[in-house]
C-alpha positions in Angstrom: 0.0 0.0 0.0 2.7 2.6 -0.6 2.4 5.6 -2.8 0.9 3.7 -5.8 1.1 0.4 -4.1 -2.5 -0.3 -2.9 -2.4 -3.8 -1.7 -5.3 -5.6 0.0 -5.2 -5.9 3.8 -6.1 -8.9 5.9 -7.1 -10.6 2.7 -9.4 -7.9 1.6 -9.5 -4.7 3.7 -9.1 -1.6 1.6 -8.3 2.1 2.2 -11.4 4.0 3.3 -11.9 6.3 0.3 -12.9 6.0 -3.3 -11.1 4.0 -6.0 -8.2 5.8 -7.7 -8.1 8.7 -5.3 -4.9 9.5 -3.4 -4.9 11.0 0.1 -2.0 12.3 2.1 -1.1 10.5 5.3 -0.5 13.3 7.8 -0.2 11.2 11.0 0.6 7.6 11.4 0.8 4.9 14.1 2.9 5.7 17.0 1.7 9.3 17.1 4.1 10.3 14.3 2.8 13.6 12.8 0.2 14.5 15.4 0.3 15.7 19.0 -3.3 14.3 19.3 -2.3 10.7 18.7 -1.2 9.5 22.1 -2.1 6.9 24.7 -4.1 9.4 26.8 -6.6 9.8 24.0 -6.5 6.1 23.1 -5.4 7.1 19.6 -1.8 6.0 19.6 -2.6 3.6 16.8 -4.5 6.0 14.5 -4.0 7.5 11.1 -4.9 10.8 9.7 -5.5 11.4 6.0 -5.9 14.7 4.2 -7.1 15.8 0.8 -5.8 19.3 0.1 -8.1 21.9 -1.2 -8.3 22.5 -4.9 -7.9 26.3 -5.1 -10.5 27.8 -2.8 -12.6 24.7 -2.8 -12.6 21.8 -0.3 -13.2 18.7 -2.5 -15.9 16.3 -1.3 -14.3 13.0 -0.5 -16.4 10.0 0.1 -15.4 7.8 3.0 -16.1 4.1 2.5 -16.2 1.0 4.6 -12.8 -0.8 4.5 -14.4 -4.3 4.6 -17.8 -6.0 5.2 -19.1 -5.6 8.7 -21.9 -4.2 10.9 -22.4 -0.6 12.0 -22.0 -0.5 15.8 -22.0 3.3 16.2 -22.9 6.4 14.2 -22.7 9.7 16.0 -24.4 12.9 14.8 -22.9 14.8 17.7 -20.7 17.5 16.1 -19.2 18.6 19.4 -17.8 15.4 20.8 -14.0 14.7 20.3 -14.6 12.6 17.1 -17.4 14.8 15.8 -19.5 13.0 13.2 -18.2 9.4 13.2 -19.0 5.8 12.3 -17.7 2.6 13.8 -18.0 -0.8 12.1 -17.2 -4.2 13.6 -15.8 -6.7 11.1 -16.0 -10.5 11.1 -12.4 -10.8 12.5 -13.4 -8.8 15.5 -11.5 -5.7 14.4 -13.5 -2.4 14.6 -12.9 0.5 12.3 -13.6 4.1 13.2 -14.1 6.9 10.7 -14.0 10.3 12.5 -14.4 14.0 11.9 -16.8 13.5 9.1 -18.6 16.4 7.4 -21.7 14.3 6.8 -22.9 10.8 7.7 -24.9 8.7 5.3 -28.4 9.2 6.6 -29.3 5.6 5.6 -26.8 4.0 8.1 -28.4 2.3 11.1 -26.8 0.6 14.2 -26.9 -3.1 13.6 -27.0 -2.7 9.8 -24.7 -5.0 7.8 -22.6 -3.1 5.3 -20.4 -4.3 2.4 -16.9 -3.1 1.7 -17.1 0.1 -0.2 -20.4 1.2 1.4 -20.6 5.0 1.5 -20.3 6.1 5.2 -20.0 9.9 4.8 -17.8 12.7 3.7 -14.3 13.7 5.0 -14.6 16.8 7.2 -13.5 18.6 10.3 -16.3 18.0 12.9 -15.4 17.6 16.5 -11.9 18.5 17.8 -10.2 18.8 14.5 -7.6 21.4 13.3 -8.8 21.1 9.7 -10.5 18.7 7.3 -9.2 15.2 7.5 -10.1 11.6 8.1 -9.1 10.2 11.5 -9.0 6.5 11.0 -8.5 4.0 13.7 -8.7 0.3 14.2 -9.6 -1.4 17.5 -9.0 -5.0 18.6 -11.3 -6.3 21.3 -12.5 -2.7 21.8 -9.1 -1.3 22.5 -6.2 0.2 20.6 -2.8 -1.3 21.3 -0.8 0.5 24.0 2.5 2.2 23.4 4.9 -0.7 23.5 8.3 -0.5 21.7 8.0 -2.6 18.5 4.3 -3.3 19.0 2.0 -3.1 16.0 -1.7 -3.0 16.0 -3.4 -5.8 14.1 -0.1 -6.5 12.4 -1.6 -8.3 9.4 -3.4 -5.3 8.1 -0.5 -3.4 6.6 -1.8 -0.1 8.0 1.3 0.1 10.2 3.4 0.6 7.0 1.8 3.9 6.2 3.9 7.0 6.9 3.3 10.8 7.1 4.2 12.7 4.0 3.3 9.9 1.7 0.2 9.7 -0.6 -1.8 6.5 -0.7 -4.1 5.5 -3.6 -7.2 3.5 -2.8 -8.4 0.4 -4.5 -11.8 0.5 -2.7 -14.9 0.6 -4.9 -18.0 2.5 -3.8 -21.2 0.4 -3.9 
C-alpha cells in the first residue's frame, strides 16, 4: 500500500476512500505527525488522511467501509471529540472508526450490515479537528494497542506501514 502500491489488507481490507483517489497521510501509528495521537486519548494507533483543497474549494471526499461488517456506532454529535463518526465491527473482531466526518450517510443504522465500499459519509472537520481530514482507527477487542516498543496493531493489516508525508491511492470501490 505505498504511494501507488494499494495492496489488499487482511485478505481484503481496503483504504477508506474512493477508488483511484490518493490522500496524504499526515499522522501515522505511534503518534508520528500529530500531538493528538497519544495513549491518553487512546489514539496511539490511529492514522490521519488529508485531501488538500483545490484552489478555494474543499473537495468532497467519500469515505467508504474498509471491509464487510456491521455498524455499531454512528454519532451525529458535532461537538464530541470525534465529531460525526461511524464505527464498524468486522468478522475478524477488528473495529474500524471513521471520525471528523462532514456528513454521515443518513441511511446508516446501528446493527446494519454493510459491504466493503459502502458510503459512510464525507471527509470533514467536525469535533476536535484542526482542519478537514479523516481520523481512521482500528480497535482489537474494543481497544487500541498500547504504546509498546515494537508493537504493531493488528499487524496483518498493513496499515502500520503507512507514513506521514506519503500519498496513498485507494483500490476501494463504492457500492
